[in-house]
C-alpha positions in Angstrom: 8.5 -30.8 7.0 6.8 -28.8 9.8 3.4 -28.0 8.4 1.3 -24.9 8.8 -2.2 -24.1 10.1 -4.5 -21.1 9.5 -6.7 -20.7 12.7 -9.8 -18.5 12.4 -11.4 -17.2 15.6 -14.2 -14.7 16.0 -15.2 -13.6 19.5 -18.3 -11.5 19.9 -18.7 -10.5 23.5 -16.2 -12.1 26.0 -12.6 -13.2 25.8 -13.1 -17.0 26.4 -12.9 -18.0 22.7 -9.5 -16.2 22.3 -8.1 -17.7 25.5 -8.9 -21.2 24.3 -7.5 -20.4 20.9 -4.2 -19.1 22.4 -3.8 -22.4 24.3 -4.3 -24.4 21.2 -1.9 -22.2 19.2 0.8 -22.8 21.9 0.3 -26.5 21.6 0.4 -26.4 17.8 3.7 -24.5 18.0 5.1 -27.1 20.3 4.3 -29.7 17.7 6.5 -27.7 15.2 3.6 -26.3 13.2 3.6 -22.7 11.9 0.4 -20.9 12.9 -1.3 -18.0 11.3 -4.0 -16.8 13.8 -6.8 -14.7 12.2 -8.9 -12.8 14.7 -12.2 -11.2 13.8 -13.1 -9.7 17.2 -11.9 -6.6 19.0 -8.2 -6.6 19.7 -7.3 -7.8 23.2 -4.0 -6.0 24.2 -4.0 -7.7 27.6 -3.7 -11.1 25.9 -0.7 -11.9 23.7 -0.1 -14.9 21.5 3.6 -15.1 20.9 3.4 -18.7 19.7 1.6 -17.6 16.4 4.0 -16.9 13.6 1.6 -14.4 12.2 -1.5 -12.7 13.7 -3.9 -11.2 11.3 -6.4 -8.8 12.8 -9.5 -8.3 10.7 -11.6 -5.2 11.0 -13.3 -6.0 14.3 -16.9 -7.0 14.7 -18.6 -7.5 18.0 -22.2 -8.1 19.3 -23.9 -4.9 20.4 -25.6 -6.7 23.4 -26.2 -10.0 25.0 -28.9 -11.0 22.4 -26.2 -11.3 19.7 -28.8 -10.1 17.1 -27.0 -6.9 16.0 -23.4 -7.0 15.0 -21.4 -3.8 15.0 -18.0 -2.5 14.0 -15.4 -0.7 16.1 -17.4 2.5 15.9 -20.6 0.8 17.1 -22.2 1.0 13.7 -24.1 -2.0 12.2 -21.8 -3.9 9.8 -22.3 -3.2 6.1 -21.3 -4.6 2.8 -18.1 -2.5 2.6 -16.9 -4.0 5.9 -17.8 -7.5 4.8 -15.9 -7.1 1.6 -12.8 -5.8 3.4 -12.8 -8.6 5.9 -13.3 -11.2 3.2 -10.4 -9.9 1.2 -8.2 -9.8 4.2 -9.1 -13.4 5.2 -8.5 -14.7 1.7 -5.3 -12.8 1.5 -4.1 -14.4 4.8 -5.0 -17.8 3.4 -3.0 -17.2 0.2 0.0 -15.9 2.1 0.0 -18.7 4.7 -0.6 -21.5 2.1 -1.7 -23.7 5.0 -1.8 -27.4 5.2 -4.8 -27.2 7.4 -7.5 -24.7 8.3 -9.0 -24.7 11.8 -12.2 -22.7 12.1 -13.6 -22.0 15.6 -17.3 -22.7 16.1 -18.5 -22.8 12.5 -20.8 -24.3 11.3 -22.3 -24.9 14.7 -22.1 -21.1 15.4 -21.0 -17.9 13.7 -23.6 -18.3 10.9 -23.6 -14.6 10.4 -20.0 -14.8 9.2 -20.8 -17.0 6.2 -20.0 -14.0 4.0 -16.3 -14.7 4.6 -16.2 -18.3 5.8 -18.0 -19.7 2.8 -15.4 -18.2 0.4 -12.6 -19.4 2.7 -13.9 -23.0 2.6 -14.4 -22.7 -1.2 -10.8 -21.5 -1.6 -9.6 -24.4 0.4 -11.7 -26.8 -1.7 -10.3 -25.4 -4.9 -6.7 -25.4 -4.0 -4.3 -28.2 -4.9 -3.1 -29.8 -2.8 -6.3 -29.3 -0.8 -5.7 -28.3 2.8 -7.5 -30.2 5.6 -10.5 -28.3 7.1 -11.3 -28.7 10.8 -13.8 -27.2 13.2 -12.6 -26.3 16.7 -15.7 -26.7 19.0 -16.2 -26.2 22.7 -18.0 -28.8 24.8 -21.4 -27.2 24.6 -23.1 -25.5 21.7 -26.1 -23.2 21.6 -28.0 -25.3 19.1 -30.7 -23.7 16.9 -34.3 -24.5 17.7 -35.1 -24.8 14.1 -34.8 -28.5 13.0 -33.9 -27.4 9.4 -30.9 -25.4 10.7 -29.6 -28.4 12.6 -29.9 -30.4 9.4 -27.9 -27.7 7.6 -25.1 -28.0 10.2 -24.9 -31.7 9.7 -24.8 -31.2 5.9 -22.0 -28.6 6.2 -19.9 -30.9 8.4 -20.3 -33.8 6.1 -19.6 -31.8 3.0 -16.8 -29.5 4.1 -15.0 -30.6 7.2 -12.5 -33.4 7.7 -13.0 -33.5 11.4 -14.6 -31.7 14.3 -12.4 -31.3 17.3 -14.8 -31.3 20.3 -12.9 -29.7 23.2 -14.6 -31.6 25.9 -14.8 -35.0 27.7 -17.7 -37.2 26.5 -17.8 -39.0 29.9 -18.8 -35.6 31.4 -20.8 -33.8 28.7 -21.1 -35.4 25.3 -21.8 -33.2 22.4 -25.3 -34.8 22.1 -26.3 -33.1 25.3 -26.5 -29.8 23.4 -26.7 -30.9 19.7 -29.2 -33.7 19.3 -27.9 -34.7 15.8 -24.4 -35.4 17.0 -24.8 -39.1 16.3 -25.2 -38.3 12.6 -21.6 -36.9 12.4 -20.0 -39.3 14.9 -17.5 -40.4 12.3 -16.2 -36.8 12.1 -16.1 -36.1 15.9 -12.8 -36.2 17.7 -13.1 -35.6 21.5 -9.8 -34.0 22.6 -10.5 -33.4 26.3 -10.9 -29.9 27.7 -8.4 -27.2 26.7 -7.0 -26.5 30.2 -4.4 -24.0 31.3 -1.7 -26.6 32.1 0.1 -25.8 28.9 0.5 -22.2 29.8 3.6 -20.9 31.6 3.1 -19.5 35.1 2.4 -15.8 34.6 3.0 -14.8 38.2 5.3 -11.8 38.5 8.3 -12.6 40.7 7.5 -9.5 42.9 3.9 -10.3 43.2 3.8 -14.0 43.7 1.4 -14.0 46.7 -1.4 -12.1 45.1 -4.7 -13.9 45.7 -3.5 -15.8 48.8 -6.5 -16.3 51.2 -8.5 -13.8 49.2 -12.0 -14.0 47.8 -11.6 -13.7 44.0 -14.7 -12.4 42.2 -14.2 -12.5 38.5 -16.4 -11.6 35.5 -14.5 -13.1 32.6 -14.4 -10.6 29.8 -16.7 -8.4 31.8 -19.2 -7.4 29.2 -22.0 -9.0 31.1 -20.5 -9.1 34.6 -21.8 -6.0 36.2 -24.6 -7.6 38.2 -22.3 -10.3 39.7 -19.7 -7.7 40.7 -22.2 -5.4 42.3 -24.0 -8.1 44.1 -20.7 -9.6 45.4 -19.6 -6.1 46.7 -22.9 -5.7 48.5 -22.7 -9.2 50.0 -19.3 -8.4 51.4 -20.6 -5.0 52.7 -23.3 -6.9 54.6 -20.7 -9.0 56.3 -20.1 -12.1 54.1 -16.5 -13.2 54.7 -15.7 -9.7 55.8 -12.5 -10.8 57.6 -11.0 -11.8 54.2 -9.6 -9.5 51.5 -11.9 -9.4 48.4 -10.4 -8.9 44.9 -12.8 -8.0 42.1 -11.6 -8.7 38.5 -14.0 -6.7 36.3 -12.7 -7.9 32.9 -11.4 -5.8 30.0 -14.9 -5.4 28.4 -16.8 -4.0 31.4 -18.0 -0.5 30.3 -15.9 2.2 31.8 -18.8 3.9 33.4 -19.7 0.7 35.3 -16.1 0.2 36.3 -16.0 3.7 37.7 -19.2 3.2 39.6 -17.8 0.1 41.2 -14.6 1.9 42.0 -16.4 4.7 43.8 -18.3 2.3 46.0 -15.4 0.2 47.3 -14.8 -0.1 51.0 -11.8 -1.2 53.1 -10.6 -4.7 52.3 -11.8 -4.7 48.7 -9.6 -4.3 45.6 -10.9 -3.7 42.0 -8.8 -4.5 38.9 -9.5 -5.1 35.3 -7.5 -8.2 34.5 -4.8 -10.5 35.9 -2.8 -12.7 33.5 -1.9 -15.0 36.5 -5.5 -15.6 37.3 -5.1 -19.4 37.1 -2.3 -19.3 39.6 -4.3 -16.9 41.9 -7.1 -19.5 42.0 -4.7 -22.0 43.6 -4.0 -19.6 46.4 -7.4 -18.1 47.0 -9.9 -18.8 49.8 -12.9 -18.7 47.5 -13.7 -18.0 43.9 -17.0 -16.4 42.8 -17.4 -16.2 39.1 -19.5 -16.9 36.0 -19.3 -20.4 34.5 -17.6 -19.8 31.2 -15.5 -22.6 29.6 -12.1 -21.3 30.6 -13.0 -20.0 34.1 -14.5 -23.4 35.0 -11.5 -25.2 33.8 -9.2 -22.9 35.8 -11.3 -23.5 38.9 -11.2 -27.3 38.4 -7.5 -27.4 37.8 -6.8 -25.2 40.8 -9.3 -27.3 43.0 -10.6 -24.0 44.2 -13.6 -23.6 46.5 -16.1 -22.0 44.2 -19.5 -20.4 43.7 -20.7 -19.8 40.1 -23.4 -17.6 38.7 -23.7 -18.7 35.0 -24.5 -16.1 32.4 -27.9 -17.0 31.1 -30.2 -15.3 28.6 -33.0 -16.9 26.6 -30.5 -18.2 24.0 -27.4 -18.7 26.1 -27.7 -22.0 27.9 -24.1 -23.1 27.7 -22.9 -21.9 31.0 -26.0 -23.1 32.9 -25.6 -26.7 31.5 -22.0 -26.8 32.5 -22.6 -25.4 36.0 -25.6 -27.7 36.6 -23.5 -30.8 35.8 -20.8 -29.7 38.2 -23.2 -28.7 41.0 -24.9 -32.0 40.7 -21.6 -33.7 41.5 -20.9 -31.5 44.4 -18.0 -29.8 42.8 -19.2 -26.2 43.4 -22.2 -24.1 44.4 -24.6 -22.8 41.8 -26.6 -19.6 42.0 -28.9 -18.9 39.0 -28.6 -15.5 37.5 -32.3 -14.9 37.8 -32.1 -15.6 41.5 -29.0 -13.6 42.3 -29.1 -11.4 45.3 -26.6 -10.5 48.1 -28.4 -12.9 50.5 -28.5 -15.8 48.0 -24.9 -15.3 47.1 -23.9 -15.2 50.8 -25.9 -18.4 51.5 -24.1 -20.3 48.7 -20.7 -19.0 49.9 -21.5 -20.3 53.4 -22.5 -23.7 52.1 -19.4 -24.2 49.9 -17.1 -22.9 52.6 -18.5 -25.4 55.1 -18.3 -28.3 52.6 -14.9 -27.4 51.0 -13.9 -27.9 47.4 -15.1 -30.8 45.4 -13.4 -32.5 42.4 -14.4 -34.2 39.2 -12.3 -36.4 36.9 -12.4 -34.8 33.5 -9.7 -34.7 30.9 -7.9 -31.3 30.5 -5.3 -32.2 27.9 -7.3 -31.0 24.9 -4.8 -28.4 23.6 -2.0 -30.9 23.2 -4.2 -33.7 21.8 -5.7 -31.3 19.2 -2.2 -30.3 18.2 -0.9 -33.9 18.0 -3.9 -35.0 15.9 -3.5 -32.1 13.5 0.2 -32.6 13.1 -0.2 -36.3 12.4 -2.9 -35.7 9.8 -0.9 -33.1 8.1 2.3 -35.2 8.0 0.5 -38.5 7.2 -2.7 -37.6 5.4 -3.7 -41.2 5.0 -3.7 -41.9 8.7 -7.1 -42.7 10.0 -7.2 -41.4 13.6 -9.3 -43.3 16.0 -10.6 -41.7 19.2 -9.4 -44.7 21.2 -5.8 -45.1 19.9 -4.7 -41.7 18.7 -6.6 -39.2 20.7 -7.1 -41.1 23.9 -10.6 -39.7 24.9 -13.3 -42.2 24.1 -16.9 -41.3 23.1 -19.5 -43.0 25.2 
């Protein structure tokens, strides 16, 4: 018996959720599990997931802007009942075709509340089927918890009623879930800390003819790019004003940076600066670079830590988005990297932070990055031996403080 998993992922703005999902899918495949990956965001042709046996692309939905209040379809129109019905039918069809032993849902019920129109029916279908598949939540280290106490209570209720386990892809010795979700203790019996989902499971993506790209360069990256224009523009100006001008700078704008903004950056480049959309071998480039300047998303920070790169981060921060700031603050407090707040970003501030971190050198922090494999091992064991009671100490290996 191999076992099968249906993995639902919905990204709204960046590409981080999908990158983490792909790493988990790779680990699940290594454990002999068949995976159907269901993606609800915009297709990402620069990323591939060959480890998934089936990839189901729902009619894509994304956030119109950084406030995440308006969801739109591929034609930038607000989503309507017709689209919801089509997606729900596709998702339930994928569930019926896969006949999974387990369902892994990214973020919900801690996030993605707007997608209850399809997730509630999926969970109900799982509950009604015999034998009933296990239902898991795949959750990053930090959540953007609702300010409404009633909503937090609803999350606890959904976890207790509908989810067998919540896989927290973090290290509780560094950032426990309670740091961002204050009711975490009420679902402690459901929480399994896996460690962070690092890139160590991925094969080296470096092209044999291009294996020195990034060596002694300043890498400026904006993740998916949808909200990276200010960082890229500021970095370009800092370099023009003389910051590390004797080094080559490579700007990775991200696939979602609007084309007009990409062209504006391209037209303002000067000698010694390269602008590109995306590099699959970014984790390997970080190991060779002189300095990394980036936002502070989950995957980027892990890539920086695993590469032991000298780094400055400018976390994406709006009124609601506190996730990157919390992660960056914890690392900056330990001297691992330099932090420049988005509200204070300027060429001068960025150059000052670069000078400080170059003088000090890269720091390090001991956090667990084996989360993809631990997640896969746990799911495989629970599928194959449903009566096994996994403990965080003995089976997963990452203890909760």
